[in-house]
N, C-alpha and C positions, 0 to 999 in steps of 0.2 A: 403511367401514373395519369389519373384524370385531372382534368384543369380545375381550377377553383370554382368555377361557374359550373360546372357539371356537378361538383359536389354540393354545389347550394342547391341545385335542382332535385339532386337525388331524393327520391322516396315520395316526391309531389304528385299531386291529383290537378292534373291542368284541364281544363273545360274550353273549348273554342266553338264559336258560334260560326256558320258560314263557312265551314270547313270542306264543301264538296269540291271548292275551286280556288285559283286565285290565290290571295294573302292568307286566308284560313287553312289553306290546304298545305301551302308551303311552311307556316308556322308550325303546324303540327309535325313535319317533318324535319324541320330545323330544331325541334325542342327533342325529338326522338334521337338526332345523331348528335346532340349535345351533350344528353344525358342518357346514353342508351343502356344503363344498367338496372335503373330501378326507378321506373317511372310509369305513371298512369295517365293516358289520355283519354278524354270523353270528346268525341268529334261530333258536332251536329249539324244539321241542314236539313233541308227539304227533301233531299235526292239521296235516299238512304244506298241506293246501289253505287253511287260515286263514293259514299263514306267506307263502305265495305271495300270496295278496291284499294282506297287509301289504307285502310288498315293492313290489307294483304302486302300493300307496298313497302309498309314501314316494318313489317315482320321479315321480308326478304332482304332489305335493306340493313337493319341493326340486330334481329334476331328476336329472341323470346324476353329480353329483359324490360321491353316496352310493352305494356298492356294497353291496347286499344280497343275501345267501346264505341262503336256508331250508333249513334242515336238520331232517330228522325225528329225533327223539332223545326216550326215554323214559328219564329220569335213575333210574329205579327200578330199571333193568335194569344191572348193572355190566358187562355184555358190550358193551353199546352205548355206554357212558360209556368203556370202555378203549379202542376204537378210534376215539374219536371226533376226536381232533386228529390223528392219522395220515389219518384219511379226508377231512380240509378240502383244498381244492387248496391248492397252496403258497403262493400270494398271500395267504392268510388264513389261516396258522398262526402266523404272530408275532403272537399275540394280546398286548394290552396292558390290556384291561379284561373280567374275569369278572363278569357281574352272575348270582348265584344267587339265582334268582328263582322257579323252579318249587317248588310246594309246594300243598298240599290240605289240608281237613281232611274226614272221614267222618262223620256221625251226630252224635247227641247223647246217646247212652246213656251210662249212668253204670254203674260195675264194682258188680256182677260182671256186667253184661249187655253188655258192650262185645263186638262181633262180633271173633274173632281176626282175620278178612280185612281188618278196617277198621284194627286195631292195624298190621297187617304193611303194609298200604299207606302209612299215614301217615309209618311210621318210614323204609321204602324210600325214599321220595320227600323227604320233609323233610329226612332227618338222613342217611342213609347216601347218598343221591343227591347232596345238596350238597358231602359231605366228596369222594366220589369224584371229583366233577366238579374241585374244587379242588385235589386231589392230581395229576391230569392237568394241568392248566394250570400249577401249579407248577414241573412238569419243565421248561416253557418259561421261565419268570421267573426260576429259579435258575441257568440258564444264562448270564445276561446278567452283564456286569462289576458290580465291587463288591457282591458276594453277591446279586446278581438285582434286578430292576426289572419292576413291573406293579402291576395295582389287583385287589383281591379284593372284592366288594360284595355282602356276604350281607344279603339280605330276611328279617328275623326277624319278629316281632310283639309287640305289647302283652302277648299272652299268654305271652310268654317270661319274663315278669317277676312275674307272678301268675297263679294259675291260677282257674277258675271252674269251677261246676257244669256238666256235660254236655261239658266240654272238657278231660277232665283227659289224654288221650292226645294230641292236638293241642297243650295247653301244654307237655307235656313235651317234645314235639320242638321247641319253640320255645325252650325253655329250654336244650336241648342246642345248637342252634344259636348261642345266645348265649354261652353257655360256651366251644364252638369256637372261635368269633370272636376271643373274647378271648385264649383261650391262643395261637392261631395267632399274633396281632399279639405277643404277647410273644415267640415263636418265633422272629420274622422281623426284629425290632426292628432288629438291626445292618445290615438291609439296605434296599434302596430298595422294597420291597414295601410297598404300602399295604394295611391289612385294614380294612375299613369295615363298619359294622353299621348297617342302616336298620330300624327297629321300628316298622310302623304300627299304628296303632289301627283303628277301623272304617272301612272303605274300601267302597264299594258296586261290587262287580265280580260274575263268576261264581260267586266263593267260595262264598256260602251255597246257590246253586243244586247244587254239587255237595255239599255237605254235607247237604242234604235231598234228595240223591238223585234230583234234577231237578224236584223240587216247586217250581214258580215262585211257587205263593201262599205257601208256607211262607217261601220265601227273600225274598220282597217284604216280608214282615209283619217281617222283622229291621231293616228301614231306616223302617217307619211311624213318623210323629210325629218324626222328626230327620231332620238334615242330616250326612250322614256325608262322609267325604272321597273324592276323586275318584282314579281312577289317575292322572290327570295331575299331581295334588298330591304324589304319591310320586315320579312320574317326574323333576319338576322337581329333586328332592331328591337323586336318584341322580345325575342329570347335574352338579348342583352339585358334589357331592361328588368325582366323578371330574374335575372341570374345575378343580380347586384346585390352587396351586402344589405342585410336588413334595414338598416338605417338610411340606406341610400334610395333617394325617390327620384327618379328621371321623370320628373313631373310632365314635361311637355317637349316632343320633338317634332320639329316642321323639317321634313324630308322631302326632298324634290330633285330632279334632274338638272344638270347645270345648264341646259338651255332654257328652262324655266325661270326664268330670273324675276319675275314678278307674279303676284296672286292672279289667280283665275285665268281667263282666256281672253285673248288668244295666246299662246306660247311664242316666246322670242328667242329663236336660234342665234347662238353666239359662236358657232363654229364656221371657219372659213371654208372648210370642205364639204 
């Protein structure tokens, strides 16, 4: 017998940005495992080959009950976002859940030495891209009865709560996501549209590899001598939030590993071993 959460998710169409790796990829697999009988997943990212591999993995793991549509999309390009919904096959256009996961960080430079191109990339992806995706999908949500219906799940960061040296621009983008999420929730309070914020702490993904411009050794050093969260940890929370009763809004969740006892960097270990 299907769980209550599986039943609530059944029949829904879910869009996940940044699904080629990390949290986005894990969220797609978690949705599929949770409700494997009747679900549509639209997985987007810049790396279409990785998305196609993900679609095959989901098919192998859960069978034909989950339809997965890989879509090449760079959220930092407004023209691609603008045509996104219209470009979907008709059976995938009635979106129920948007997971705004695409995001990145570039470099550890401090002002005044932050590269302008890194500033532009982070804001275009983390802030403008997220807002543009939200606006496109909201057009669908707001056409529904009673003021509209659907879920928007914005993946923020602990960095949006407090800044840290070498991360000023990234922290600023995530603070923008936090406030946008809060304001949007207030704007839509009279509708059945749920606005949900998930703010992870330290998670081991390709995130640090991107930050250090592909230097794997530097990326690995970030996670040395500690146990960070996994993408699966965050994916479980995302699916849990989407699977609540319609009247329940998991408005804001701050989730971090138990060695991360305060915001930002450095991380403080509490283990004795």
